N, C-alpha and C positions, 0 to 999 in steps of 0.2 A: 699483228706483231705484239709479243708480250711487252708490257710496259717497262720491264726491267732493262731492256736493251734498246728502248726507243730513244730518239734524240730530244724528245720534249718532256723529260722527267720534270715533275713539278718542283718549283723553288719554294712556293709558299707552304707553310705547315698545313697538315690535313685539317686541323680545326678551322683555320681561316678559309680554306676552300669549301668546307661544309657550310659555314656561315654565308659565304657568297651565293651558294645554291639556294639558301633559304631567303635571300634578299629578293629573289625573283618572285613575280606574282603567282606563278603556277605552283601547285602542290608538288613537293619533292617525293618521288616514288622510289621506295627502297625494297627490292626483293631480298629475301634471305640468301646469303652466299657465304658459307663459313669455310669453304675449301678453295684452294687456288684455282682449280679447274672450273668450279662453279662461278667464281668471280670473273674469269675470262669469258665464259659463256654469257653471263649477265651483261658484261660490258659490250660484247659483240652485239647483243640484242638492243643496245642503245641506252642502258641505264647509266646514270652519272654518279650514283651513290649506292652503297650496299648496306645491308643489315646483317649482323651476326647474332644469332639467337643462342642463349644459354641452353635452351632445350635441344636445339639441333646439335650443338657441340657435345652435350652430355650423351645424347642418343648415339652419336657417331662413336663415342667411347664405350657404348654398351651400358650406359648408366641412366637412371631416371633423373628428371629435372627437379631435384630436391636440394640444390645448393651444394652438391658434392664435388664439383670440379674446382680447380684452383686458379689463382691469378696467372700462374705460369702456363697452365693448360690453355687458357684463353689467349694469352700472349702468343703462343705457338701458332694458333689459328690466325690471329691478327696479322702477324708477320707475313704469312704466306699469301693472304688475301691482298694486303697492301702492296706487297712486292709484285704479285702477279698482275694486278689491275691498275695500280696507281690511283685508285679512286678513294675519296674520303668515306670512311666507314663509321656507321653508328653501331656501337657494341653494347650488348646486354651486360651490365655490371652487377646483376642480381642485387643482393643487399649490401654490396661493397666489401664482402669477404671479411667482415668483422666490424669493428667500431671506427672512430674517426681516423686514427693513425693508419689502420688497414686501408681505409678508403683513400687516403693520401698516397699510400704505396701503390694501390691499384691505378690511380690516375696517372702517376708518373710512369708506371710500367706500360700502360696502354698507350700513352703518348709516344714513348720511346719505340714501341712496336709499330706505330704508324696509324693509330686510330684517329678519327676526326671528331667523334662524339661518343658519349656514354650515357646510359640511363641507369639510375638507381631507383630501387623500389622500397616502399615503406612496409615490407613484411618482416616477420620474425622467422628465424630458422626453426625447423626445416621449411624453407619457402616452397611455394607451389606455383604451378602455372596459374596465371591470373584468371583463367576461365574454369577453375575447379572450385569446389566448395571448401569450407572450413579453413579459410586463410586466416592467419593470425597477424594482426597489425602491430607494428612498433608504435611507441608513443610518438606523436607528431614532433615533439621537441627533440627527441633523439634522432629522428630522421632529418630534421632541419640542421642539426649539428653535423650530420654526415654530409649534407649538401654544402654547408659552409666549409667543411674540411676539403671537399673536392674543389671548391672554388679557390681556396687558398693554395692548393697544390698545383693547379693546372697552369700551364703556360698558354695553351691555345685551345685545349679540349672543350668542346661544346657540351654543357651539362644539362641533361634532361631529368627532371624528377618525376617518377611514376608514383601514382597513388592507386591503391586497390581498395579504397575506402567505400566506394559507392555501394558495393554489394552488402557490406555488413553495417556501415554507419550512415548510409544515405547520401544524397546529393549535397545537402548543406555542409556536412562534415567534409566531404571530398573537396568541395570548393574552398573551404576554410584551410584545409591542409595544403592545398595547392598554393594558396596565397602565402602561407607561412614558408613554403619551400622557395617560392619566388623571392620573398624578403631575405631568405638566407643566402641567395645567390644563384639559384637555378636560372638557366637561360630559357627553358621551355618546360611544358608540362605534358605528361602522358597519363590521361585518365583511362585506366584499364577496365575491361570487361563491361562496357556500357552495352545495354541489350536492346535499345530501340533507337530509331532515328530521332525521336523527340529528346532522348537523353543526351545524345551527341549534340544536338542543337542547343539544348539548355546549358550544358556545360560551357560551350563556346560563347554563348550569350553572356554568361556570368564571368567570363574571363576575357574581357575586351582588350584587344591589342596584344594578347599573349600568343606566342607560337605554340600550337598544340599538335600532338602526335596521335594518330589513330592506328589501331592494330586490327588488320583484316586477316585473322587466322581462321582456318577451316575447322569444323567440328567443335566450335566453341559456342559462346553465348551471343556473339555479335552476328546479326544477319549480314548477308552479303551486300556490300556497297562498293561501287566503283570509286576509283581515285577522284573522278570529277564530282561525284556525289559527296565525298568527304570534303573536297574543296568548297563546294557550295554550302556545306554545313559549318564552315569556318576553320577547317584544319589545314595546317601548313605542311604536314608530313604524313605519310602512310607507309606501313611495313606489311609485308607478307612473310612472316618470320620463318615458318617451317615448311612452306609449300614445296620447296626444292627437295628437302629431305624426304617428305612423304612420297613424292614421285619417284625418287631414286630408290627408296627402300622397297616400294611396291615392285619396281622393275627388277631389283635383285632377287626378291622373293620368287617372282615368276621365272627368272633365269635358273635358279637353283632347282626349282620344281621341274623345269624342262630337262635339265641335265640328268636328274635322277630318273625321270620318266623315260626319256628318249636315248639315254646313254651318250649324249653329246649336245652340242649347241646348234646343230644344223637347222633347227626350226626357229631359231631366235635371231638369225642374222639380220633380218629386216628391222629389228628393234635396236640394232647397234650402230654407233658411229663406225665408219670404216677406218682403216689405218690412216688413209689420206686425210680424212676429216679430223681425226684426232690430232695428227701432226700439224694440220693447219690451225687448230684451236690453240695448241701450246707453242706454236711458232718454232717447230723443230728445225726447219731449214734455215730460219733466221739465226738461230743459235749456231748451227753448223757453219753458216757464212761468217758469223762473228769469230768463231773459233779459228777458221782458216785465215782470217785477216790479221790475227795477232802476230807480232814479231816473234820469230823463232828464237829460242834460247841459243846464245853463242857460247860454246864451251871453250875455255882457254886451252891452248896447246903449249905444254911445257911451262917452265918458270921464266919470269922476266929476268933479264940480265941486269946486274948492278951497274 
């Protein structure tokens, strides 16, 4: 049943519910889900929190992940995912869409839309995927000012500071930046694009007691690790940011090729959800039942007498 018409709508803010999930000993697993239907499918699979990737949102809009989308673009996606699933969401905040005041606006907008957490990164525009080369880093003090602005603006949003410094400045610099961001008010740290098990272990060892986020993206610089392996390395959270989009885009590519080749979709039916399966996913009949249970409008007849 879709969360929007369930009887157990959450009373606690999304940020508080996100923190509660992190208080548990097991690693928090967050698959990417930036569309309402993806959120429903992930929730049905048993996930308790979701991740929204800027790269996935950009690609859905037909754009590269170069910091081109806006706060309002992202808020549109947050609202549908939060409304559909009722789950606390970690949202990619890129570089904060500007300087300190822009970051404060972003935090307030994301909270109002239903986000539970956000991560900010210490790149300069045009920002790049963390697993690409030639990333340009912001001054650590400027990034710390953004983190402090986010902390000041938030009511409940959980703030994660991402550093891309390992690739260009080395491990010592990345750890120093992370500590500066924690001192500025970050709740957790996201060390991006670590390339070996030893690097993940070293970063965690040098950040004792700090909640850390790992990124398990495909076709990047990080080798495949399972959630349990990341937990054993000292990480509290793991995301699979664009996996759902890669699967969906490949399926659409194959569908369009089949239509063009075969003149129809008859050879692709076994790859599709049936109508019944789709209706079950989106709760079609639950909405129908809710609609029929509403009180019918009573239209007055004539004018009342004085």
